[in-house]
C-alpha positions as CSV (number, residue, x, y, z in Angstrom):
1,Q,-3.2,18.5,7.2
2,V,-2.9,15.2,4.8
3,Q,-5.7,13.2,4.0
4,V,-4.6,9.7,2.8
5,V,-7.5,7.4,1.1
6,E,-7.4,3.9,-0.2
7,S,-9.4,2.0,-2.7
8,G,-9.2,-1.3,-4.6
9,G,-9.8,-4.2,-2.1
10,G,-11.9,-6.9,-2.5
11,L,-12.2,-10.6,-2.6
12,V,-10.1,-12.8,-5.1
13,Q,-9.3,-16.5,-5.5
14,A,-5.9,-17.9,-4.8
15,G,-3.5,-16.9,-8.0
16,G,-5.7,-13.9,-8.7
17,S,-4.8,-10.4,-8.8
18,L,-5.7,-6.9,-7.4
19,R,-4.9,-3.2,-7.7
20,L,-4.8,-1.3,-4.9
21,S,-4.7,2.7,-5.1
22,C,-4.0,5.4,-2.7
23,T,-4.2,9.1,-3.2
24,A,-2.8,11.5,-0.6
25,S,-4.1,15.2,-0.6
26,G,-4.0,18.1,1.0
27,R,-3.4,22.2,0.8
28,S,0.0,22.5,-0.3
29,V,1.4,19.3,0.5
30,S,4.6,17.6,-0.5
31,I,4.8,13.9,-0.3
32,N,8.1,12.3,0.4
33,A,7.9,8.7,0.2
34,M,4.7,6.4,0.3
35,G,4.3,2.8,1.0
36,W,1.9,0.1,2.0
37,D,1.5,-1.9,5.0
38,H,-0.5,-5.3,5.5
39,Q,-2.1,-6.5,8.4
40,A,-3.2,-10.1,8.6
41,P,-5.8,-11.2,11.0
42,G,-4.2,-11.5,14.6
43,K,-1.1,-10.2,13.5
44,Q,0.8,-7.1,13.5
45,R,1.2,-4.6,10.6
46,E,4.1,-5.3,8.3
47,L,5.4,-3.1,5.6
48,V,5.1,-4.8,2.5
49,A,6.4,-2.3,-0.1
50,S,7.5,1.4,-0.3
51,I,8.3,4.0,-3.0
52,S,10.3,7.1,-2.4
53,Y,10.1,10.4,-4.0
54,G,12.8,9.5,-6.7
55,S,10.7,6.1,-7.2
56,G,13.1,3.9,-5.6
57,T,11.4,0.8,-4.0
58,T,11.7,-1.5,-1.4
59,Y,9.8,-4.9,-0.8
60,H,9.1,-7.5,2.0
61,D,10.6,-10.5,0.8
62,S,6.9,-12.4,1.2
63,V,5.9,-10.2,-1.9
64,K,9.1,-9.9,-4.1
65,G,8.1,-11.1,-7.6
66,R,4.4,-11.2,-7.2
67,F,3.7,-7.1,-6.0
68,T,4.8,-4.1,-7.5
69,I,4.6,-0.6,-6.1
70,S,4.6,2.2,-8.5
71,R,3.6,6.1,-8.1
72,D,2.3,8.9,-10.0
73,K,3.0,12.0,-8.1
74,N,0.9,11.7,-4.8
75,T,-1.0,8.7,-5.9
76,V,0.7,5.0,-5.1
77,Y,-0.7,1.7,-6.6
78,L,0.2,-1.7,-5.6
79,Q,-0.2,-4.3,-8.2
80,M,-0.8,-7.5,-6.6
81,N,-0.2,-10.9,-8.7
82,S,-0.1,-14.3,-7.8
83,L,-2.2,-13.7,-4.5
84,K,-2.1,-16.1,-1.6
85,P,-4.2,-17.1,1.1
86,E,-1.6,-15.5,3.6
87,D,-2.0,-12.3,1.5
88,T,-5.5,-11.8,3.2
89,G,-5.9,-8.5,5.5
90,N,-5.8,-4.9,5.7
91,Y,-3.7,-2.9,3.7
92,Y,-2.9,0.4,4.9
93,C,-1.3,3.2,2.9
94,S,1.3,5.7,4.5
95,A,2.5,9.0,3.3
96,T,5.1,10.8,4.3
97,S,5.7,14.6,4.2
98,S,8.4,16.2,2.8
99,L,8.8,19.1,5.3
100,R,8.4,17.2,8.6
101,F,8.6,13.7,7.6
102,I,5.1,13.1,9.5
103,K,3.6,9.7,8.4
104,Y,0.0,10.0,7.6
105,W,-2.1,6.7,7.2
106,G,-5.2,6.0,5.5
107,K,-8.3,3.7,6.9
108,G,-7.0,0.7,5.3
109,T,-8.4,-1.6,2.4
110,L,-9.6,-5.2,2.9
111,V,-8.3,-7.7,0.9
112,T,-9.5,-11.3,1.2
113,V,-8.1,-14.0,-0.9
114,S,-9.9,-17.3,-0.8
115,S,-8.3,-20.9,-1.1
């Protein structure tokens, strides 16, 4: 079993920055890809950034140039700059196991961007 725990959410003014962190842990766990999904109030969850085991990255168009995903072993970070009110919502971290490609999710961390 893999546990995924996020941290770093909070309240920030528009134009500000936040850094989210997430660690995947478990006995003999081997993690392939990790990522961050965003769920705005009343909307569906969307993948905003992902990073592979080899550190290849992908970004949603809405965050390109503002968000940066990085990784150190089984910990993934999301540096969020130039935040906008529409970035408000819960951010969920995912970790995909290398063996069976099962995706595990954290409980989410709330980001609120005030205008």
